[in-house]
C-alpha positions as CSV (number, residue, x, y, z in Angstrom):
1,X,-26.2,10.4,-15.2
2,X,-28.3,13.5,-15.3
3,X,-25.9,16.0,-13.7
4,X,-22.5,14.9,-12.4
5,X,-21.3,17.4,-9.8
6,X,-17.8,17.6,-8.2
7,X,-17.6,19.4,-4.9
8,X,-15.4,19.5,-1.8
9,X,-15.9,16.7,0.8
10,X,-17.7,17.9,3.9
11,X,-18.0,16.4,7.4
12,X,-21.6,15.4,6.4
13,X,-20.2,13.3,3.6
14,X,-17.9,11.2,5.8
15,X,-20.2,8.4,6.8
16,X,-21.4,7.7,3.2
17,X,-17.8,8.0,1.8
18,X,-16.4,5.8,4.5
19,X,-18.9,3.1,3.6
20,X,-18.1,3.5,-0.2
21,X,-14.4,3.3,0.6
22,X,-14.7,0.3,2.9
23,X,-16.9,-1.6,0.5
24,X,-14.1,-1.3,-2.0
25,X,-11.6,-3.2,0.1
26,X,-9.1,-4.8,-0.9
27,X,-8.7,-2.3,-3.8
28,X,-8.2,0.3,-1.2
29,X,-7.4,0.0,2.5
30,X,-10.2,0.3,5.0
31,X,-10.6,3.6,6.8
32,X,-13.9,3.8,8.5
33,X,-15.4,7.1,9.4
34,X,-12.8,7.9,12.0
35,X,-9.9,7.1,9.6
36,X,-11.4,9.2,6.8
37,X,-12.0,12.1,9.2
38,X,-8.4,12.0,10.4
39,X,-7.0,11.8,6.9
40,X,-9.0,14.7,5.3
41,X,-6.8,17.5,6.8
42,X,-3.7,15.9,5.1
43,X,-5.4,16.2,1.7
44,X,-4.7,19.0,-0.8
45,X,-7.8,17.8,-2.7
46,X,-10.8,15.9,-1.4
47,X,-13.7,15.8,-3.8
48,X,-17.0,13.9,-4.0
49,X,-18.7,13.2,-7.3
50,X,-22.5,13.1,-7.1
51,X,-25.5,12.8,-9.3
52,X,-28.8,14.1,-8.1
53,X,-27.4,14.1,-4.5
54,X,-26.1,10.5,-4.6
55,X,-22.4,10.1,-4.0
56,X,-21.0,8.1,-6.9
57,X,-17.3,8.4,-6.0
58,X,-14.6,10.4,-4.4
59,X,-10.9,11.3,-4.7
60,X,-8.3,12.2,-2.1
61,X,-5.0,13.7,-3.2
62,X,-1.9,14.8,-1.2
63,X,0.5,17.5,-2.2
64,X,4.3,17.4,-1.9
65,X,5.7,18.2,1.5
66,X,3.0,16.6,3.6
67,X,3.8,14.7,6.7
68,X,1.5,11.9,5.4
69,X,3.0,8.6,6.7
70,X,1.9,6.4,3.7
71,X,4.6,4.1,2.4
72,X,3.5,4.8,-1.2
73,X,3.4,8.6,-0.6
74,X,7.0,8.4,0.8
75,X,8.1,6.4,-2.2
76,X,6.8,9.1,-4.6
77,X,8.2,11.9,-2.4
78,X,11.7,10.4,-3.0
79,X,11.4,9.1,-6.6
80,X,8.9,11.5,-8.2
81,X,9.1,14.6,-6.1
82,X,6.8,17.5,-7.0
83,X,3.9,15.3,-7.9
84,X,0.3,15.4,-6.7
85,X,-0.3,12.0,-5.2
86,X,-3.7,10.4,-5.5
87,X,-4.1,8.5,-2.3
88,X,-7.3,7.0,-3.3
89,X,-10.0,7.2,-5.9
90,X,-13.2,5.2,-5.3
91,X,-16.2,4.9,-7.7
92,X,-19.3,3.1,-6.8
93,X,-19.5,-0.2,-8.8
94,X,-22.9,0.9,-10.3
95,X,-21.2,4.0,-11.7
96,X,-18.2,2.3,-13.3
97,X,-17.9,3.2,-17.0
98,X,-20.0,6.3,-16.6
99,X,-17.1,8.9,-16.6
100,X,-17.0,9.4,-12.8
101,X,-13.3,8.4,-12.5
102,X,-12.3,10.5,-15.5
103,X,-14.1,13.5,-14.1
104,X,-12.4,13.1,-10.7
105,X,-9.0,12.8,-12.4
106,X,-9.8,15.9,-14.5
107,X,-10.2,17.8,-11.2
108,X,-6.9,16.3,-9.9
109,X,-5.1,17.4,-13.0
110,X,-6.6,20.9,-12.7
111,X,-5.5,21.2,-9.1
112,X,-2.0,19.9,-9.9
113,X,-1.7,22.6,-12.6
114,X,-2.9,25.3,-10.1
115,X,-0.1,24.2,-7.7
116,X,2.5,24.3,-10.5
117,X,2.9,20.6,-10.6
118,X,3.3,18.7,-13.9
119,X,2.9,15.1,-12.6
120,X,0.1,13.1,-10.9
121,X,1.0,9.8,-9.2
122,X,-0.9,6.9,-7.6
123,X,-0.6,3.2,-7.0
124,X,-2.7,0.3,-7.9
125,X,-2.7,-3.1,-6.2
126,X,-1.0,-6.0,-8.0
127,X,-1.5,-8.3,-5.0
128,X,-4.3,-8.5,-4.2
129,X,-4.9,-8.0,-7.9
130,X,-6.9,-5.0,-9.2
131,X,-6.8,-5.5,-13.1
132,X,-9.7,-3.2,-13.7
133,X,-8.0,-0.3,-12.0
134,X,-4.7,-1.0,-13.8
135,X,-6.5,-1.0,-17.2
136,X,-8.4,2.3,-16.2
137,X,-5.2,4.0,-15.3
138,X,-3.4,2.8,-18.4
139,X,-6.3,4.3,-20.5
140,X,-5.7,7.6,-18.7
141,X,-2.0,7.6,-19.7
142,X,-0.4,6.4,-16.4
143,X,2.8,4.5,-16.7
144,X,4.5,2.2,-14.2
145,X,7.5,3.8,-12.6
146,X,8.1,1.3,-9.8
147,X,6.7,-1.5,-7.7
148,X,6.9,-2.1,-4.0
149,X,5.6,-4.4,-1.3
150,X,3.8,-2.7,1.6
151,X,2.1,-3.6,4.8
152,X,4.8,-6.1,5.7
153,X,4.7,-7.7,2.3
154,X,1.0,-8.5,2.3
155,X,0.3,-6.0,-0.5
156,X,2.2,-5.4,-3.7
157,X,1.5,-2.2,-5.7
158,X,2.4,-0.8,-9.1
159,X,3.6,2.8,-8.7
160,X,2.1,4.9,-11.5
161,X,2.9,8.3,-12.9
162,X,1.4,10.6,-15.5
163,X,2.7,13.8,-16.9
164,X,0.0,16.4,-17.2
165,X,2.1,19.2,-18.7
């Protein structure tokens, strides 16, 4: 990568980011452009990572107190209140191992600190399995604080948390 840049997601980014997201199914749930557009106002942080104008990944995070209806967000609201919840982080497969995910999580940590929050939370699929993401999150210091079945039992997730101090 010549020059990785993180910037706020704009309406112009939505079609490309929706494709990136939907290509990552089942690691994340499908959104489409309409779903992504509807979700962005709920996000405290919505960043795209790009290199030379090419979108390599993005992150969406939701702050405490949101009305976001996600089963996983509600679990964290109850069990790990006061955390910045990473709803999704998606990195283009060609950019895996190039520091994009770490850079996005660095921005999440910085925003959490600005909000006075000391914890970042997220979930990773166990069924269908996503071992690469579990390993990545473990390397970043996340620990499992719970597990739950969602979507009527069709998806099982590991609920992860990391203190950022």
